[in-house]
N, CA, C and O atoms as CSV, one atom per row, in Angstrom:
chain,resi,resn,atom,element,x,y,z
A,1,MET,N,N,-119.952,163.239,237.332
A,1,MET,CA,C,-118.619,163.910,236.507
A,1,MET,C,C,-119.199,164.270,235.416
A,1,MET,O,O,-120.302,163.833,235.087
A,2,SER,N,N,-118.453,165.197,234.658
A,2,SER,CA,C,-119.153,166.215,233.639
A,2,SER,C,C,-118.279,165.833,232.651
A,2,SER,O,O,-117.212,165.348,233.029
A,3,ILE,N,N,-118.473,165.933,231.528
A,3,ILE,CA,C,-117.447,166.091,230.257
A,3,ILE,C,C,-117.949,167.312,229.448
A,3,ILE,O,O,-119.081,167.537,229.023
A,4,CYS,N,N,-116.779,168.065,229.344
A,4,CYS,CA,C,-116.550,169.220,228.525
A,4,CYS,C,C,-115.928,168.955,227.066
A,4,CYS,O,O,-114.999,168.192,226.801
A,5,THR,N,N,-116.561,169.656,226.303
A,5,THR,CA,C,-116.087,169.426,224.729
A,5,THR,C,C,-115.310,170.480,224.662
A,5,THR,O,O,-115.381,171.410,225.466
A,6,SER,N,N,-114.438,170.418,223.619
A,6,SER,CA,C,-113.642,171.751,223.028
A,6,SER,C,C,-115.023,172.863,222.636
A,6,SER,O,O,-114.719,174.033,222.869
A,7,GLU,N,N,-115.930,172.747,222.291
A,7,GLU,CA,C,-117.029,173.553,222.072
A,7,GLU,C,C,-117.353,174.571,223.002
A,7,GLU,O,O,-117.489,175.780,222.809
A,8,VAL,N,N,-117.482,173.735,224.303
A,8,VAL,CA,C,-117.858,174.478,225.296
A,8,VAL,C,C,-116.815,175.136,225.980
A,8,VAL,O,O,-117.118,176.108,226.672
A,9,MET,N,N,-115.904,174.857,225.922
A,9,MET,CA,C,-114.522,175.549,226.727
A,9,MET,C,C,-114.034,176.726,225.913
A,9,MET,O,O,-113.505,177.725,226.401
A,10,THR,N,N,-114.287,176.492,224.477
A,10,THR,CA,C,-113.995,177.640,223.503
A,10,THR,C,C,-114.302,179.277,224.060
A,10,THR,O,O,-115.411,179.755,224.299
A,11,ASN,N,N,-113.268,179.803,224.154
A,11,ASN,CA,C,-113.551,181.317,224.586
A,11,ASN,C,C,-113.918,182.121,223.553
A,11,ASN,O,O,-113.121,182.432,222.667
A,12,HIS,N,N,-115.022,182.480,223.579
A,12,HIS,CA,C,-115.714,183.238,222.383
A,12,HIS,C,C,-115.268,184.726,222.387
A,12,HIS,O,O,-115.493,185.434,221.406
A,13,HIS,N,N,-114.707,185.146,223.365
A,13,HIS,CA,C,-114.146,186.503,223.403
A,13,HIS,C,C,-112.655,186.752,222.512
A,13,HIS,O,O,-112.160,187.878,222.460
A,14,HIS,N,N,-112.029,185.584,221.841
A,14,HIS,CA,C,-110.973,185.685,220.976
A,14,HIS,C,C,-111.741,185.177,219.636
A,14,HIS,O,O,-112.556,184.260,219.528
A,15,HIS,N,N,-111.118,186.245,218.444
A,15,HIS,CA,C,-111.421,185.561,217.484
A,15,HIS,C,C,-110.314,184.350,216.754
A,15,HIS,O,O,-109.098,184.365,216.946
A,16,ALA,N,N,-110.918,183.503,216.038
A,16,ALA,CA,C,-110.599,182.092,215.700
A,16,ALA,C,C,-109.470,182.719,214.679
A,16,ALA,O,O,-109.464,183.844,214.179
A,17,GLY,N,N,-108.417,181.541,214.502
A,17,GLY,CA,C,-107.461,181.538,213.564
A,17,GLY,C,C,-106.286,182.636,213.997
A,17,GLY,O,O,-105.234,182.825,213.387
A,18,GLY,N,N,-106.717,183.281,215.151
A,18,GLY,CA,C,-105.472,184.512,215.571
A,18,GLY,C,C,-105.600,185.713,214.977
A,18,GLY,O,O,-104.627,186.461,214.876
A,19,PHE,N,N,-106.951,186.081,214.462
A,19,PHE,CA,C,-107.096,187.508,213.825
A,19,PHE,C,C,-107.711,188.064,214.919
A,19,PHE,O,O,-108.704,187.622,215.498
A,20,HIS,N,N,-106.956,189.251,215.230
A,20,HIS,CA,C,-107.487,190.349,216.110
A,20,HIS,C,C,-107.670,191.491,215.482
A,20,HIS,O,O,-106.772,191.853,214.723
A,21,PRO,N,N,-108.864,192.333,215.637
A,21,PRO,CA,C,-109.073,193.666,215.168
A,21,PRO,C,C,-108.374,194.799,215.304
A,21,PRO,O,O,-108.424,195.732,214.502
A,22,LEU,N,N,-107.599,194.762,216.467
A,22,LEU,CA,C,-106.712,195.658,216.710
A,22,LEU,C,C,-105.329,195.655,215.575
A,22,LEU,O,O,-104.772,196.535,214.917
A,23,GLY,N,N,-105.139,194.238,215.743
A,23,GLY,CA,C,-103.799,193.758,214.768
A,23,GLY,C,C,-104.048,194.065,213.295
A,23,GLY,O,O,-103.206,194.426,212.473
A,24,ALA,N,N,-105.385,193.852,213.101
A,24,ALA,CA,C,-105.530,194.180,211.506
A,24,ALA,C,C,-105.381,195.457,211.047
A,24,ALA,O,O,-104.774,195.703,210.004
A,25,MET,N,N,-106.090,196.629,212.019
A,25,MET,CA,C,-106.121,197.667,211.886
A,25,MET,C,C,-104.518,198.569,211.824
A,25,MET,O,O,-104.153,199.530,211.147
A,26,MET,N,N,-103.823,197.728,212.879
A,26,MET,CA,C,-102.340,198.301,212.752
A,26,MET,C,C,-101.739,197.819,211.427
A,26,MET,O,O,-101.230,198.614,210.638
A,27,ALA,N,N,-101.795,196.762,211.243
A,27,ALA,CA,C,-101.370,196.229,209.689
A,27,ALA,C,C,-101.884,196.919,208.664
A,27,ALA,O,O,-101.332,196.966,207.564
A,28,THR,N,N,-102.913,197.473,208.927
A,28,THR,CA,C,-103.349,198.158,207.525
A,28,THR,C,C,-102.864,199.952,207.607
A,28,THR,O,O,-102.626,200.655,206.625
A,29,LEU,N,N,-102.818,200.351,208.949
A,29,LEU,CA,C,-102.130,201.621,208.830
A,29,LEU,C,C,-100.689,201.421,208.742
A,29,LEU,O,O,-99.999,202.432,208.613
A,30,GLN,N,N,-100.102,200.236,208.792
A,30,GLN,CA,C,-98.548,200.333,208.257
A,30,GLN,C,C,-98.497,200.024,206.977
A,30,GLN,O,O,-97.553,200.598,206.434
A,31,LEU,N,N,-99.271,199.188,206.083
A,31,LEU,CA,C,-99.390,199.451,204.867
A,31,LEU,C,C,-99.509,200.842,204.167
A,31,LEU,O,O,-98.810,201.336,203.282
A,32,TRP,N,N,-100.743,201.391,204.910
A,32,TRP,CA,C,-100.927,203.103,204.321
A,32,TRP,C,C,-99.711,203.603,204.195
A,32,TRP,O,O,-99.262,204.046,203.138
A,33,ARG,N,N,-98.973,203.549,205.518
A,33,ARG,CA,C,-97.679,204.270,205.685
A,33,ARG,C,C,-96.788,204.170,204.646
A,33,ARG,O,O,-96.418,205.169,204.029
A,34,ALA,N,N,-96.332,202.839,204.346
A,34,ALA,CA,C,-95.445,202.044,203.379
A,34,ALA,C,C,-95.533,202.855,201.990
A,34,ALA,O,O,-94.656,203.498,201.413
A,35,ARG,N,N,-97.122,202.573,201.578
A,35,ARG,CA,C,-97.565,203.229,200.408
A,35,ARG,C,C,-97.401,204.787,200.183
A,35,ARG,O,O,-97.138,205.339,199.115
A,36,SER,N,N,-97.612,205.383,201.425
A,36,SER,CA,C,-97.464,207.006,201.229
A,36,SER,C,C,-95.859,207.195,200.775
A,36,SER,O,O,-95.522,207.762,199.736
A,37,GLN,N,N,-94.936,206.612,201.749
A,37,GLN,CA,C,-93.789,206.932,201.531
A,37,GLN,C,C,-93.239,206.480,200.204
A,37,GLN,O,O,-92.568,207.229,199.495
A,38,GLN,N,N,-93.494,205.419,199.930
A,38,GLN,CA,C,-92.987,204.977,198.631
A,38,GLN,C,C,-93.494,205.713,197.327
A,38,GLN,O,O,-92.922,205.741,196.237
A,39,ARG,N,N,-94.538,206.225,197.630
A,39,ARG,CA,C,-95.107,207.284,196.329
A,39,ARG,C,C,-94.528,208.713,196.605
A,39,ARG,O,O,-94.539,209.588,195.740
A,40,HIS,N,N,-94.119,208.861,197.624
A,40,HIS,CA,C,-93.553,210.452,197.976
A,40,HIS,C,C,-91.949,209.883,197.335
A,40,HIS,O,O,-91.396,210.737,196.643
A,41,GLU,N,N,-91.384,208.916,197.454
A,41,GLU,CA,C,-90.212,208.582,197.125
A,41,GLU,C,C,-90.051,208.876,195.174
A,41,GLU,O,O,-89.071,209.248,194.530
A,42,LEU,N,N,-91.672,208.462,194.645
A,42,LEU,CA,C,-91.525,208.339,193.195
A,42,LEU,C,C,-91.361,209.761,192.935
A,42,LEU,O,O,-90.480,210.186,192.187
A,43,LEU,N,N,-92.370,210.654,193.667
A,43,LEU,CA,C,-92.282,212.055,192.992
A,43,LEU,C,C,-90.938,212.640,193.347
A,43,LEU,O,O,-90.659,213.722,192.830
A,44,ARG,N,N,-90.187,212.150,194.047
A,44,ARG,CA,C,-88.733,212.892,194.206
A,44,ARG,C,C,-87.769,212.359,193.074
A,44,ARG,O,O,-86.661,212.847,192.853
A,45,LEU,N,N,-88.259,211.419,192.463
A,45,LEU,CA,C,-86.894,211.059,191.409
A,45,LEU,C,C,-86.840,211.676,190.113
A,45,LEU,O,O,-87.852,211.992,189.487
A,46,SER,N,N,-85.897,211.815,189.786
A,46,SER,CA,C,-85.528,212.458,188.496
A,46,SER,C,C,-85.612,212.000,187.317
A,46,SER,O,O,-85.713,210.774,187.267
A,47,GLU,N,N,-85.604,212.659,186.137
A,47,GLU,CA,C,-85.881,212.028,184.866
A,47,GLU,C,C,-84.743,211.052,184.684
A,47,GLU,O,O,-85.038,209.987,184.142
A,48,GLN,N,N,-83.187,211.291,185.139
A,48,GLN,CA,C,-82.486,210.522,185.055
A,48,GLN,C,C,-82.379,209.356,185.796
A,48,GLN,O,O,-81.571,208.498,185.441
A,49,ASP,N,N,-83.086,209.198,186.786
A,49,ASP,CA,C,-83.497,208.081,187.785
A,49,ASP,C,C,-84.245,206.880,187.058
A,49,ASP,O,O,-83.979,205.678,187.078
A,50,PHE,N,N,-85.354,207.635,186.354
A,50,PHE,CA,C,-86.429,206.987,185.579
A,50,PHE,C,C,-85.674,206.321,184.282
A,50,PHE,O,O,-85.818,205.134,183.989
A,51,HIS,N,N,-84.775,207.318,183.476
A,51,HIS,CA,C,-83.972,206.755,182.541
A,51,HIS,C,C,-83.082,205.544,183.000
A,51,HIS,O,O,-82.983,204.538,182.297
A,52,ASP,N,N,-82.485,205.667,184.119
A,52,ASP,CA,C,-81.574,204.684,184.552
A,52,ASP,C,C,-82.136,202.978,184.901
A,52,ASP,O,O,-81.498,201.961,185.173
A,53,VAL,N,N,-83.390,203.200,184.769
A,53,VAL,CA,C,-84.228,201.734,184.905
A,53,VAL,C,C,-85.205,201.622,183.768
A,53,VAL,O,O,-86.215,200.933,183.913
A,54,GLY,N,N,-84.971,202.246,182.672
A,54,GLY,CA,C,-85.583,202.409,181.491
A,54,GLY,C,C,-87.272,202.391,181.525
A,54,GLY,O,O,-88.063,201.546,181.106
A,55,ALA,N,N,-87.434,203.382,182.044
A,55,ALA,CA,C,-88.643,203.870,182.223
A,55,ALA,C,C,-88.652,205.647,182.268
A,55,ALA,O,O,-87.641,206.348,182.220
A,56,SER,N,N,-89.922,206.080,182.362
A,56,SER,CA,C,-90.286,207.541,181.960
A,56,SER,C,C,-91.214,207.862,183.134
A,56,SER,O,O,-91.844,206.940,183.652
A,57,TRP,N,N,-91.348,209.243,183.629
A,57,TRP,CA,C,-92.053,209.693,184.643
A,57,TRP,C,C,-93.434,209.380,184.306
A,57,TRP,O,O,-94.135,209.114,185.281
A,58,SER,N,N,-93.995,209.346,183.172
A,58,SER,CA,C,-95.127,208.799,182.909
A,58,SER,C,C,-95.692,207.560,182.972
A,58,SER,O,O,-96.879,207.334,182.738
A,59,ASP,N,N,-94.741,206.621,183.331
A,59,ASP,CA,C,-94.813,204.873,183.466
A,59,ASP,C,C,-95.169,204.890,184.945
A,59,ASP,O,O,-95.888,204.032,185.457
A,60,PHE,N,N,-94.619,205.931,185.619
A,60,PHE,CA,C,-95.014,205.721,187.278
A,60,PHE,C,C,-96.197,206.812,187.756
A,60,PHE,O,O,-96.738,206.545,188.829
A,61,ALA,N,N,-96.544,207.750,187.209
A,61,ALA,CA,C,-97.190,209.149,187.681
A,61,ALA,C,C,-98.550,208.386,187.959
A,61,ALA,O,O,-99.040,208.637,189.060
A,62,ASP,N,N,-99.079,207.710,187.348
A,62,ASP,CA,C,-100.656,206.950,188.219
A,62,ASP,C,C,-100.093,206.647,189.571
A,62,ASP,O,O,-100.472,207.227,190.588
A,63,GLU,N,N,-99.298,205.842,189.549
A,63,GLU,CA,C,-99.003,205.206,191.028
A,63,GLU,C,C,-98.489,206.194,191.914
A,63,GLU,O,O,-98.634,206.073,193.131
A,64,ALA,N,N,-97.861,207.225,191.367
A,64,ALA,CA,C,-97.449,208.235,192.663
A,64,ALA,C,C,-98.573,209.220,192.901
A,64,ALA,O,O,-98.655,209.777,193.996
A,65,ASN,N,N,-99.224,209.404,192.179
A,65,ASN,CA,C,-100.462,210.232,192.321
A,65,ASN,C,C,-101.770,209.405,193.015
A,65,ASN,O,O,-102.805,210.053,193.166
A,66,LYS,N,N,-101.749,208.331,193.335
A,66,LYS,CA,C,-102.516,207.400,194.169
A,66,LYS,C,C,-102.649,207.897,195.357
A,66,LYS,O,O,-101.617,208.192,195.959
A,67,PRO,N,N,-103.972,208.119,196.006
A,67,PRO,CA,C,-104.032,208.503,197.800
A,67,PRO,C,C,-103.565,207.295,198.216
A,67,PRO,O,O,-103.440,206.400,197.380
A,68,PHE,N,N,-103.216,207.059,199.636
A,68,PHE,CA,C,-102.108,206.235,200.273
A,68,PHE,C,C,-103.133,204.689,200.751
A,68,PHE,O,O,-102.669,203.606,201.107
A,69,TRP,N,N,-104.629,205.069,200.603
A,69,TRP,CA,C,-105.508,203.933,200.690
A,69,TRP,C,C,-105.675,203.019,199.670
A,69,TRP,O,O,-106.042,201.855,199.833
A,70,ARG,N,N,-105.296,203.759,198.186
A,70,ARG,CA,C,-105.993,202.719,197.191
A,70,ARG,C,C,-104.579,201.873,196.636
A,70,ARG,O,O,-103.559,202.484,196.317
A,71,ALA,N,N,-104.665,200.763,196.593
A,71,ALA,CA,C,-103.677,199.686,196.183
A,71,ALA,C,C,-103.573,199.962,194.675
A,71,ALA,O,O,-102.839,199.269,193.970
């Protein structure tokens, strides 16, 4: 009779904690796409839109002009 511990039975082809590299890559791509869309929306806002929220274009210009991969 042999005794198998959980360490011996561990499937080392799967990452611990449910992390999967492809899933992480997909999440990153989705985040980048959302950032890109949000920043394009900022570029389409008018001065009146900024005035309505109590801000000016310069308050959002840095964010709107960042590349999608930068937080």
